[in-house]
N, C-alpha and C positions, 0 to 999 in steps of 0.2 A: 043622517045617522042619529038615532035616538041617544040622548045623553045618558051615560052610565056613571054612577058614583065611583070615586076613588076607593081603593080597598086596602085593608090590612088582613084579609082572610088568606093567610099564606098557605095554609093546608089545602084549601080548595084550589089555589093556583097550581100547586104541584101535583095533586091527585088528578087533576083534569088536564094536565099537559097544556096549560094556558100559554099561548104565545106571548113572549115578553120582548119589549123593545128597550134595549140597553143603550142609553144615550151617553154613557161614560166614554172617556177617550180610549182609543184602541189599546194602549199599554195597560190600562186597567182591565179591559175585557180579557186580554191575553193571560193575565195572572189568574183569572178565574171568573166564571159566570154560571149560568144555570142551563140545564139541558135544552130548554125551549127558547132560550134567549138568542136574539140577533143583535149585532152591534151596528148602530147608525148614529154616530156621535154628534153631539152638539159642537164639540171642539176637537180638533185633531191633537196629537201629542205635543207638537210644538206650541200651539195656541194655549193649551192647558198649562204648559211649563211657564210660559211668559206671564200668564194671568196669576199663577201661583206665586211667582216672584213679586209681582205687583201687589198682591194681597198682603204678603208678608211685610213689604216695605211701606206701602201707602194706605192699606186698609181696604175694606170691602167696597166702598163706593167707587174708588178709583179702579179696582179690579173689575167691577161691573162695567164701568165706562170703557175700559180697554177691551173687554170682551165684546161689547157692541161695535167697537171700531174694527176688531179683527174679523168678527163674523157678521158681515153685512153684504148688501147688494147681491151680486151673483153667487157668492159663497153661501149666504144665508138662504137664497132661493134653492140652491142645489141640496141643502140639508133638509129643507122642508119637503122637497120633492121625494127624497129618500124616505122620510117618515110617512108621507102620504102613500107611497108604494107599499110599505109595510102594513099600514092601516087597511088599505084596500084588500090585501091578502088575508089580514087577521083582524076582522072588525071586532072580534071577541076578546082581543088582547089588552095589555096594559103596558105603560112605559115606566121606566125607573132610572134614577141616577144613583149616586153613592148613598146619600142619606134621605132621598125623597124631598130635597130642598130646592135650591135655586135652579140648578140645571134642568131638573125634570119639570119644574113649574114654568120655566121659560120655554121649554120645548112645548109643553101643553098650551101655553098662551099663543105661541107662533102658529101651531096647528089650528087653534081655535080661530085665530085671525084669518086663516085660510079656509074657514067654513066648516071645520070638523071638531067635534067634542070628543076627546079621547082621555080615558082615565089613567091615573098613575097609581103606583104602589106606594102607600104611605110607609115611610122609613127606608125605602129604597133597598139597594143592594145589602147594606149593612144589617138591616132588619131581617131580610130574607136569609141571609148567611147565618145570622144568630139563631133563627128559627130552625134551620137545618142542623146546625151543630147540636143544639139542645135536643132536638128530636132524635137524632142518631144516638146520642148518649143514652136516652131513655129507652130506645128500641133495643139497643145492644143489652142493656141491663135486664130488661123484661122479656127478651125474646126467647122463643123455643126453637132451637136450631137442630138440624140434621145435617151431617156432613157426608158427601159422596167422596169416597176414597177408592183407591185402586192403583195398580201399577201403571207406569207410563204407557200410553197408547191404548188404554182400555176404552177410550171414548167417553170420559167422564162428562165433558161439557155437553156432548150430544145427548147423554142420558139426563143430565140435570135439566135441560130445556124441555124435557118431556114429563117432568115431575110436577105435582100440583101447585107448588108455591116456590118457584126457584128465584134466587138472586145470583146473577151471573157475574161474579167478581172479575173474571178474565174479559168478559165482554165490556164491563164498565171501564176497565183499565186498558182496553184495546191491546191486549198482550196475552199470550198463551201460558205464561208463567214459568217458562224454562229458558235455558240458554238459546233455544231455537224459537222462542216465543214471539219475537218481534213481528209486527205487522207492517204492511207497506205504508200505512197512514200513521201519523205520529200518535203517541199516547197523550192523554189529557194531562194538564197540570195536576199537581197534588190536590189543589183546591177544587178543581173541576171533578176530579175523581171522587173526592169526599162528598161533594154536592150530588153527583150522580148516585152514589151509594145511599145517601140519606133519602133521596126521592124514591129509589127502588125499595128501600126498607119501609118507607111510609106506605107505598102501595101494597107491599106484602102484608102489612098489618091492617090496613083499612079497606082494601078491595078484595082480599082473599081470606080464606080460613085455613087453620091448621099450622103446623110448624114451617119454618123457613128452611129451604134446602140450599146449601152452599157447597161449593167444591173445596176439597182439601187444598189449601194453598200455603205457601211460605208467607212470611210477613211482607215481602216485596213481590208484587206482580209486575215484573219489569222494574220500572222506577217508581211505581205507585205503591205507597205504603198502606197496608190495612191498619186501621186504628188499633192500638195496643189492647184496648179493652175488648174489642171484637175478636182479636186473635186469641186472647185468653179464654173467652167463651167458646170459641171454636175448638180449642184444645181440650175442652171438657165435654163436648157434645157427643151424642151417640153417632156411630158410623154405619153407613151402608157401603159395603165393600163390593166393588164391581170387578168381576173376573172375566177375562177373555183369553182365548188361546194365543200363543205366540204368533201364529199365522194371521189371526184377525188383528192383533195389535200392530203387526208389521204393515198390514194393509191400511189400517187407520192412519198410522204415522205417514205412510207414503201419500195417502190421499190429501192429508191436511198440510203437510210440510213440503211436499214435492209438487204434486199436481196442482193443488189450489194456490200455493205461493208462486210458482212459476207463472201461472195464468194471471195472478194479481199484478206481479211486476211487469209482465208484458202489456197488460191492459193499461197500466199506468204510464209506462215509459217507452212503449213501442218495442218492436221485435228485437232489435240488436241491443239497445241499452237495457231493456228489460231482462234479456237473458244474462247479460253481464252482471246486472245488479242482483238477480236471483242467485247466480252462482256464487257471487261474493257473500251473499247473505248466509248460504249454507256453510261455506268454508269458514267464515268468520264465527258462526255459531259453534262450530266444532272447536275452533281455536280458543273460544272462551272457556272451554273445560279442559284444555290441553294439560294444565298442571295436574289436575286431578286424574286425568287418564294416564299420565306418564308419557314421556317423550316417545318411546318406541311404539306404544299402542296408538298414540295420536297420529304418528307418522303413517302407520299402517292403515288406519281408518281414513285419513285424508287421501291417501293414494287410491283407495277403493272408491271414495266419494268422487274424486276427480275422474276416474274411469266411468262411473255411473253418469256423471254430468256430460261427459263426451258422448256416451251412448245415447243419452236422452237428446242432446242437441243434433246428433247425426240421424237418428231414426224416429225419435218421439217416444221410444220405449222407456218407461220409468222403472221397470222391474229390477234393473241392475242395482237400484238403490237399496234393495233388500239386503245386499251383501254388507252394507255398513249399518243399516238400521237394526238388524237382528242382533249382531254382537254388541252394539251399543246398548240395546235393551237388556240382554242377558247378563253382560259383564259389568255394566256401569250402573244403569238406573235400577235394575231389579234388586241387587243386593242392598242398596241404600233404602229402597222402599220396604223391603222385607224386614229389615232391622227396625225401621220406624214403626211398622205395623205391629211387630212383636211387643212394643211398649204400650199398645192400645187395645189389647185383646179383650179386655173387660168392657169395652164400649161398643162392641160390634152387635148391631141389631139383626142384620141379614147380610149374607154374601151370596153372590151368584152372577149370572150373566145379565145383560141389559134387561131382558124381558122380566126376569125374576125380581130385580131391584125395582123396576117400574111398577110391576104388579103389587109388590109389597107396599110401596109408597101410596098407591092409589086405593088399595083395598084393605090393608092391614094396619097401617100406621095409626096410632091413636091421635085423635084431634086434640 
């Protein structure tokens, strides 16, 4: 493999989805890393903890000595093999540790001793993270945003993905943004969400033209918080209002939250456990808004939902779910949305069905 230089071209790394080998400990990786990073640590969590104590009590030289004692022979060989497997899959990648210092240079040396030159990211995680924080602040301040709005169930995310320069906040947060929005896979940490958002915004600025399209969201998308400055800019941005019939909205909700979710749970957990977990997901989601629904209305909707689940389990027919979806839309979600939209009328650029909104964005929106 030809030798490549180390890099501090952070923008190029993110714009090109460059594979990154994160050699920090698993506990560090879990707190936050980058979209293309894989964790193959130099030290595991316990080793890192012991070396940290040694460093505080006895200094760097003793900590390095202890590190070589802990990571040696078979353990060292196993870690080098993990790095070699990553490098074989991603010869164009780079490695990094927290500051681009001792751990990444030791990893680089051990890989070189095994016959492979592999470059590192100067400044490591800390510099990459700082670059993304500063970039996101600048992109928010200078960005030109358009917001896709619409009642619950209009398929805003589906339309967003067909627009010329979308940033999908719900996709980045792995959550659909409502009490029913949980996915079968976990949400990213807040740091991971912010890093994903910054990378998406960098691509929207540098790889595409025109305004950035975002879906109208609350401050929290599940447990992931949209930066305050971005939420403020979104609250001032022009709106594209998506409109659909109640029948179409009911179908979209049924497809996304019943058909797709039941399939996802069963694919993950198997037939029996998956069905139980899917049923629990729907009932718990309804329970999370029980106080706002009121006790009697919640009880009625829960009974209808339980009947629909029983029919789905018995026959596979999902249409009985319409009996709780429609009243929840008409009596709960629509009044809230209609009030909120009434406060934003001066910001509306276009309103109509999916084709009308997409056509406007592609052909009539000013660049």
